[in-house]
Each structure stands twice: as C-alpha cells, then as structure tokens.
Biotite code that builds the C-alpha atoms (Angstrom):
import biotite.structure as struc

atoms = struc.array([
    struc.Atom([0.516, 16.796, 1.980], chain_id="A", res_id=1, res_name="UNK", atom_name="CA", element="C"),
    struc.Atom([4.179, 17.020, 1.159], chain_id="A", res_id=2, res_name="UNK", atom_name="CA", element="C"),
    struc.Atom([6.070, 13.670, 0.996], chain_id="A", res_id=3, res_name="UNK", atom_name="CA", element="C"),
    struc.Atom([8.808, 15.679, 3.097], chain_id="A", res_id=4, res_name="UNK", atom_name="CA", element="C"),
    struc.Atom([6.244, 15.746, 6.301], chain_id="A", res_id=5, res_name="UNK", atom_name="CA", element="C"),
    struc.Atom([5.677, 12.391, 5.940], chain_id="A", res_id=6, res_name="UNK", atom_name="CA", element="C"),
    struc.Atom([7.951, 9.751, 8.403], chain_id="A", res_id=7, res_name="UNK", atom_name="CA", element="C"),
    struc.Atom([9.452, 6.675, 7.001], chain_id="A", res_id=8, res_name="UNK", atom_name="CA", element="C"),
    struc.Atom([9.028, 4.009, 9.227], chain_id="A", res_id=9, res_name="UNK", atom_name="CA", element="C"),
    struc.Atom([10.859, 1.100, 6.975], chain_id="A", res_id=10, res_name="UNK", atom_name="CA", element="C"),
    struc.Atom([13.122, 1.916, 3.932], chain_id="A", res_id=11, res_name="UNK", atom_name="CA", element="C"),
    struc.Atom([13.910, -0.206, 1.166], chain_id="A", res_id=12, res_name="UNK", atom_name="CA", element="C"),
    struc.Atom([17.681, 0.114, 1.509], chain_id="A", res_id=13, res_name="UNK", atom_name="CA", element="C"),
    struc.Atom([17.130, -2.018, 5.308], chain_id="A", res_id=14, res_name="UNK", atom_name="CA", element="C"),
    struc.Atom([16.762, -5.934, 4.655], chain_id="A", res_id=15, res_name="UNK", atom_name="CA", element="C"),
    struc.Atom([13.122, -6.634, 5.556], chain_id="A", res_id=16, res_name="UNK", atom_name="CA", element="C"),
    struc.Atom([12.458, -8.429, 8.784], chain_id="A", res_id=17, res_name="UNK", atom_name="CA", element="C"),
    struc.Atom([11.390, -11.759, 9.280], chain_id="A", res_id=18, res_name="UNK", atom_name="CA", element="C"),
    struc.Atom([7.757, -12.055, 10.477], chain_id="A", res_id=19, res_name="UNK", atom_name="CA", element="C"),
    struc.Atom([8.952, -13.925, 13.672], chain_id="A", res_id=20, res_name="UNK", atom_name="CA", element="C"),
    struc.Atom([11.178, -10.912, 14.521], chain_id="A", res_id=21, res_name="UNK", atom_name="CA", element="C"),
    struc.Atom([9.005, -8.240, 13.470], chain_id="A", res_id=22, res_name="UNK", atom_name="CA", element="C"),
    struc.Atom([7.459, -6.195, 16.076], chain_id="A", res_id=23, res_name="UNK", atom_name="CA", element="C"),
    struc.Atom([3.845, -4.059, 16.089], chain_id="A", res_id=24, res_name="UNK", atom_name="CA", element="C"),
    struc.Atom([3.252, -1.385, 18.764], chain_id="A", res_id=25, res_name="UNK", atom_name="CA", element="C"),
    struc.Atom([-0.272, -3.204, 19.634], chain_id="A", res_id=26, res_name="UNK", atom_name="CA", element="C"),
    struc.Atom([-1.238, -6.521, 20.143], chain_id="A", res_id=27, res_name="UNK", atom_name="CA", element="C"),
    struc.Atom([-3.168, -8.327, 17.704], chain_id="A", res_id=28, res_name="UNK", atom_name="CA", element="C"),
    struc.Atom([-6.707, -9.611, 18.001], chain_id="A", res_id=29, res_name="UNK", atom_name="CA", element="C"),
    struc.Atom([-8.404, -12.322, 16.016], chain_id="A", res_id=30, res_name="UNK", atom_name="CA", element="C"),
    struc.Atom([-9.887, -9.998, 13.830], chain_id="A", res_id=31, res_name="UNK", atom_name="CA", element="C"),
    struc.Atom([-6.565, -7.823, 13.181], chain_id="A", res_id=32, res_name="UNK", atom_name="CA", element="C"),
    struc.Atom([-4.621, -11.087, 12.511], chain_id="A", res_id=33, res_name="UNK", atom_name="CA", element="C"),
    struc.Atom([-5.223, -11.436, 8.849], chain_id="A", res_id=34, res_name="UNK", atom_name="CA", element="C"),
    struc.Atom([-4.740, -7.529, 8.353], chain_id="A", res_id=35, res_name="UNK", atom_name="CA", element="C"),
    struc.Atom([-1.398, -7.727, 10.252], chain_id="A", res_id=36, res_name="UNK", atom_name="CA", element="C"),
    struc.Atom([-0.576, -11.121, 8.498], chain_id="A", res_id=37, res_name="UNK", atom_name="CA", element="C"),
    struc.Atom([-1.034, -9.261, 5.006], chain_id="A", res_id=38, res_name="UNK", atom_name="CA", element="C"),
    struc.Atom([1.034, -6.282, 6.050], chain_id="A", res_id=39, res_name="UNK", atom_name="CA", element="C"),
    struc.Atom([3.983, -8.647, 7.171], chain_id="A", res_id=40, res_name="UNK", atom_name="CA", element="C"),
    struc.Atom([3.570, -10.213, 3.746], chain_id="A", res_id=41, res_name="UNK", atom_name="CA", element="C"),
    struc.Atom([4.156, -6.883, 2.312], chain_id="A", res_id=42, res_name="UNK", atom_name="CA", element="C"),
    struc.Atom([7.294, -5.692, 3.808], chain_id="A", res_id=43, res_name="UNK", atom_name="CA", element="C"),
    struc.Atom([8.917, -8.793, 2.903], chain_id="A", res_id=44, res_name="UNK", atom_name="CA", element="C"),
    struc.Atom([7.637, -8.258, -0.622], chain_id="A", res_id=45, res_name="UNK", atom_name="CA", element="C"),
    struc.Atom([9.642, -4.795, -0.491], chain_id="A", res_id=46, res_name="UNK", atom_name="CA", element="C"),
    struc.Atom([7.194, -2.340, 0.238], chain_id="A", res_id=47, res_name="UNK", atom_name="CA", element="C"),
    struc.Atom([8.447, 0.699, 1.967], chain_id="A", res_id=48, res_name="UNK", atom_name="CA", element="C"),
    struc.Atom([5.902, 2.473, 4.436], chain_id="A", res_id=49, res_name="UNK", atom_name="CA", element="C"),
    struc.Atom([4.806, 6.217, 5.061], chain_id="A", res_id=50, res_name="UNK", atom_name="CA", element="C"),
    struc.Atom([2.688, 7.145, 7.957], chain_id="A", res_id=51, res_name="UNK", atom_name="CA", element="C"),
    struc.Atom([0.319, 9.876, 6.426], chain_id="A", res_id=52, res_name="UNK", atom_name="CA", element="C"),
    struc.Atom([-0.279, 12.484, 8.865], chain_id="A", res_id=53, res_name="UNK", atom_name="CA", element="C"),
    struc.Atom([-2.547, 15.469, 9.713], chain_id="A", res_id=54, res_name="UNK", atom_name="CA", element="C"),
    struc.Atom([-1.960, 18.811, 10.444], chain_id="A", res_id=55, res_name="UNK", atom_name="CA", element="C"),
    struc.Atom([-1.910, 18.136, 14.007], chain_id="A", res_id=56, res_name="UNK", atom_name="CA", element="C"),
    struc.Atom([0.684, 15.243, 13.211], chain_id="A", res_id=57, res_name="UNK", atom_name="CA", element="C"),
    struc.Atom([-1.761, 12.342, 14.308], chain_id="A", res_id=58, res_name="UNK", atom_name="CA", element="C"),
    struc.Atom([-1.386, 9.123, 12.039], chain_id="A", res_id=59, res_name="UNK", atom_name="CA", element="C"),
    struc.Atom([-4.665, 9.043, 9.668], chain_id="A", res_id=60, res_name="UNK", atom_name="CA", element="C"),
    struc.Atom([-3.192, 6.181, 7.451], chain_id="A", res_id=61, res_name="UNK", atom_name="CA", element="C"),
    struc.Atom([-0.485, 4.092, 6.351], chain_id="A", res_id=62, res_name="UNK", atom_name="CA", element="C"),
    struc.Atom([0.591, 4.017, 2.792], chain_id="A", res_id=63, res_name="UNK", atom_name="CA", element="C"),
    struc.Atom([3.388, 1.708, 1.340], chain_id="A", res_id=64, res_name="UNK", atom_name="CA", element="C"),
    struc.Atom([4.361, 1.627, -2.280], chain_id="A", res_id=65, res_name="UNK", atom_name="CA", element="C"),
    struc.Atom([7.084, -0.629, -4.642], chain_id="A", res_id=66, res_name="UNK", atom_name="CA", element="C"),
    struc.Atom([8.243, -0.064, -7.856], chain_id="A", res_id=67, res_name="UNK", atom_name="CA", element="C"),
    struc.Atom([8.454, -2.947, -10.135], chain_id="A", res_id=68, res_name="UNK", atom_name="CA", element="C"),
    struc.Atom([9.139, -3.498, -13.696], chain_id="A", res_id=69, res_name="UNK", atom_name="CA", element="C"),
    struc.Atom([7.922, -0.064, -14.840], chain_id="A", res_id=70, res_name="UNK", atom_name="CA", element="C"),
    struc.Atom([5.024, -0.121, -12.416], chain_id="A", res_id=71, res_name="UNK", atom_name="CA", element="C"),
    struc.Atom([4.377, 1.444, -8.978], chain_id="A", res_id=72, res_name="UNK", atom_name="CA", element="C"),
    struc.Atom([2.227, -0.800, -6.414], chain_id="A", res_id=73, res_name="UNK", atom_name="CA", element="C"),
    struc.Atom([0.431, 0.938, -3.472], chain_id="A", res_id=74, res_name="UNK", atom_name="CA", element="C"),
    struc.Atom([-1.892, 0.379, -0.914], chain_id="A", res_id=75, res_name="UNK", atom_name="CA", element="C"),
    struc.Atom([-3.214, 2.665, 1.647], chain_id="A", res_id=76, res_name="UNK", atom_name="CA", element="C"),
    struc.Atom([-4.644, 1.696, 4.721], chain_id="A", res_id=77, res_name="UNK", atom_name="CA", element="C"),
    struc.Atom([-7.205, 3.848, 6.936], chain_id="A", res_id=78, res_name="UNK", atom_name="CA", element="C"),
    struc.Atom([-8.403, 1.507, 9.142], chain_id="A", res_id=79, res_name="UNK", atom_name="CA", element="C"),
    struc.Atom([-8.712, -2.260, 8.794], chain_id="A", res_id=80, res_name="UNK", atom_name="CA", element="C"),
    struc.Atom([-11.887, -2.169, 6.950], chain_id="A", res_id=81, res_name="UNK", atom_name="CA", element="C"),
    struc.Atom([-11.071, 0.692, 4.735], chain_id="A", res_id=82, res_name="UNK", atom_name="CA", element="C"),
    struc.Atom([-8.092, 0.148, 2.595], chain_id="A", res_id=83, res_name="UNK", atom_name="CA", element="C"),
    struc.Atom([-7.411, 0.951, -1.017], chain_id="A", res_id=84, res_name="UNK", atom_name="CA", element="C"),
    struc.Atom([-4.560, -0.825, -3.436], chain_id="A", res_id=85, res_name="UNK", atom_name="CA", element="C"),
    struc.Atom([-3.121, -0.216, -7.199], chain_id="A", res_id=86, res_name="UNK", atom_name="CA", element="C"),
    struc.Atom([-0.854, -0.565, -9.684], chain_id="A", res_id=87, res_name="UNK", atom_name="CA", element="C"),
    struc.Atom([-0.034, 2.504, -11.790], chain_id="A", res_id=88, res_name="UNK", atom_name="CA", element="C"),
    struc.Atom([2.432, 2.881, -14.567], chain_id="A", res_id=89, res_name="UNK", atom_name="CA", element="C"),
    struc.Atom([5.566, 4.825, -13.378], chain_id="A", res_id=90, res_name="UNK", atom_name="CA", element="C"),
    struc.Atom([5.031, 7.534, -15.864], chain_id="A", res_id=91, res_name="UNK", atom_name="CA", element="C"),
    struc.Atom([1.326, 7.847, -14.319], chain_id="A", res_id=92, res_name="UNK", atom_name="CA", element="C"),
    struc.Atom([1.866, 7.945, -10.684], chain_id="A", res_id=93, res_name="UNK", atom_name="CA", element="C"),
    struc.Atom([0.756, 9.553, -8.576], chain_id="A", res_id=94, res_name="UNK", atom_name="CA", element="C"),
    struc.Atom([-1.927, 11.766, -10.570], chain_id="A", res_id=95, res_name="UNK", atom_name="CA", element="C"),
    struc.Atom([-2.690, 9.487, -13.138], chain_id="A", res_id=96, res_name="UNK", atom_name="CA", element="C"),
    struc.Atom([-4.938, 6.294, -13.397], chain_id="A", res_id=97, res_name="UNK", atom_name="CA", element="C"),
    struc.Atom([-4.145, 2.898, -12.319], chain_id="A", res_id=98, res_name="UNK", atom_name="CA", element="C"),
    struc.Atom([-4.088, 0.031, -14.442], chain_id="A", res_id=99, res_name="UNK", atom_name="CA", element="C"),
    struc.Atom([-5.615, -2.006, -11.460], chain_id="A", res_id=100, res_name="UNK", atom_name="CA", element="C"),
    struc.Atom([-7.224, -0.885, -8.201], chain_id="A", res_id=101, res_name="UNK", atom_name="CA", element="C"),
    struc.Atom([-8.964, -2.501, -5.625], chain_id="A", res_id=102, res_name="UNK", atom_name="CA", element="C"),
    struc.Atom([-10.836, -1.136, -1.922], chain_id="A", res_id=103, res_name="UNK", atom_name="CA", element="C"),
    struc.Atom([-11.832, -3.251, 0.725], chain_id="A", res_id=104, res_name="UNK", atom_name="CA", element="C"),
    struc.Atom([-10.165, -4.462, 4.039], chain_id="A", res_id=105, res_name="UNK", atom_name="CA", element="C"),
    struc.Atom([-6.479, -4.336, 4.218], chain_id="A", res_id=106, res_name="UNK", atom_name="CA", element="C"),
    struc.Atom([-6.068, -7.736, 4.023], chain_id="A", res_id=107, res_name="UNK", atom_name="CA", element="C"),
    struc.Atom([-8.415, -8.177, 0.879], chain_id="A", res_id=108, res_name="UNK", atom_name="CA", element="C"),
    struc.Atom([-6.618, -5.546, -0.783], chain_id="A", res_id=109, res_name="UNK", atom_name="CA", element="C"),
    struc.Atom([-2.959, -6.185, 0.022], chain_id="A", res_id=110, res_name="UNK", atom_name="CA", element="C"),
    struc.Atom([-3.431, -9.817, -0.725], chain_id="A", res_id=111, res_name="UNK", atom_name="CA", element="C"),
    struc.Atom([-4.906, -9.306, -4.167], chain_id="A", res_id=112, res_name="UNK", atom_name="CA", element="C"),
    struc.Atom([-1.922, -6.792, -4.869], chain_id="A", res_id=113, res_name="UNK", atom_name="CA", element="C"),
    struc.Atom([0.681, -9.406, -4.149], chain_id="A", res_id=114, res_name="UNK", atom_name="CA", element="C"),
    struc.Atom([-1.432, -12.093, -5.956], chain_id="A", res_id=115, res_name="UNK", atom_name="CA", element="C"),
    struc.Atom([-1.255, -9.942, -9.422], chain_id="A", res_id=116, res_name="UNK", atom_name="CA", element="C"),
    struc.Atom([0.801, -11.285, -12.239], chain_id="A", res_id=117, res_name="UNK", atom_name="CA", element="C"),
    struc.Atom([4.541, -9.515, -12.228], chain_id="A", res_id=118, res_name="UNK", atom_name="CA", element="C"),
    struc.Atom([4.054, -6.280, -14.831], chain_id="A", res_id=119, res_name="UNK", atom_name="CA", element="C"),
    struc.Atom([6.045, -7.984, -17.705], chain_id="A", res_id=120, res_name="UNK", atom_name="CA", element="C"),
    struc.Atom([3.659, -10.999, -17.447], chain_id="A", res_id=121, res_name="UNK", atom_name="CA", element="C"),
    struc.Atom([1.051, -11.165, -20.486], chain_id="A", res_id=122, res_name="UNK", atom_name="CA", element="C"),
    struc.Atom([-1.426, -11.560, -17.825], chain_id="A", res_id=123, res_name="UNK", atom_name="CA", element="C"),
    struc.Atom([-0.704, -8.339, -16.070], chain_id="A", res_id=124, res_name="UNK", atom_name="CA", element="C"),
    struc.Atom([-3.179, -5.628, -15.989], chain_id="A", res_id=125, res_name="UNK", atom_name="CA", element="C"),
    struc.Atom([-2.236, -2.987, -18.664], chain_id="A", res_id=126, res_name="UNK", atom_name="CA", element="C"),
    struc.Atom([-5.393, -1.156, -19.614], chain_id="A", res_id=127, res_name="UNK", atom_name="CA", element="C"),
    struc.Atom([-5.644, 2.011, -17.633], chain_id="A", res_id=128, res_name="UNK", atom_name="CA", element="C"),
    struc.Atom([-8.635, 2.515, -15.260], chain_id="A", res_id=129, res_name="UNK", atom_name="CA", element="C"),
    struc.Atom([-10.796, 5.477, -14.523], chain_id="A", res_id=130, res_name="UNK", atom_name="CA", element="C"),
    struc.Atom([-10.639, 6.118, -10.608], chain_id="A", res_id=131, res_name="UNK", atom_name="CA", element="C"),
    struc.Atom([-13.744, 6.159, -9.002], chain_id="A", res_id=132, res_name="UNK", atom_name="CA", element="C"),
    struc.Atom([-14.591, 9.560, -7.473], chain_id="A", res_id=133, res_name="UNK", atom_name="CA", element="C"),
    struc.Atom([-15.589, 8.156, -4.033], chain_id="A", res_id=134, res_name="UNK", atom_name="CA", element="C"),
    struc.Atom([-12.495, 6.703, -3.264], chain_id="A", res_id=135, res_name="UNK", atom_name="CA", element="C"),
    struc.Atom([-9.755, 8.357, -0.882], chain_id="A", res_id=136, res_name="UNK", atom_name="CA", element="C"),
    struc.Atom([-6.356, 8.425, -2.226], chain_id="A", res_id=137, res_name="UNK", atom_name="CA", element="C"),
    struc.Atom([-3.186, 9.595, -0.510], chain_id="A", res_id=138, res_name="UNK", atom_name="CA", element="C"),
    struc.Atom([-2.849, 13.514, -0.608], chain_id="A", res_id=139, res_name="UNK", atom_name="CA", element="C"),
    struc.Atom([-6.612, 14.023, -1.497], chain_id="A", res_id=140, res_name="UNK", atom_name="CA", element="C"),
    struc.Atom([-8.280, 16.251, 1.022], chain_id="A", res_id=141, res_name="UNK", atom_name="CA", element="C"),
])
C-alpha cells in the first residue's frame, strides 16, 4: 500500500485537541472506553494518524507514528483486541526490526508504548529484536 493512498486525519502541524474537545464518530461503550482513552493520550503525546484502506477504500486499520529522539514509535490498530506497537531506530524504519514491540489490545499496546523510557534514556530498549512472522504489520498483505 502506498502512503499517498492513505488519508491523514490528524497532522502534527495542528495543535492536538484537548481530551474534552476531541470528538469521536462513534459512541463509546464501557468496553471501548479504555481503548479510546489510550488513543486520546497518544494524540496528546504527538502521534500522527493514518487510515489504512483496502483496495475498495474500506478502512482496515488505523496507524499512528511519532518520530522521537532518533526513533520512530508506531502502533497499528485493526480492532480493539488486535493491535501492534513498536519502536524502531529511524534508519531501520519501516522495513527493519524493532528495538521494542508488543501486541495485544489497543489500550495495552498504546499504554506500554507511551510508558517506554525516552529513547535517550539509559533504560530505553536499544537491542534490535526479530519481528514475529505471525504478526500483521502496516504494508504487509
């Protein structure tokens, strides 16, 4: 999938909305609430978002990225319970292996990504990991 074919719905050159002013197009249920809250926190943390579409232009996932301290932090959500997050060295992104990764629910992976030490911290992950072959990543078919 070509990035030019994807729709940007929030750009970093726009100030992020405050949580109380952000609008979602669907009503939140109790089950959805923690996932939506995590997405809102990621917006405030500076992530930029793309709708990933299939050939019929249906949204199949939401991808978010931010560049931070020589790394790219990213997460992709296909469903509330199907999400993947990773931190990559800028030079290794997007085709290389991450230095940190997690899959699980949207709320869990976003929270874990936001909780990582800053990239320049001595506690930050630096060792390259092999991507599990069974995980779906943006751009894979």
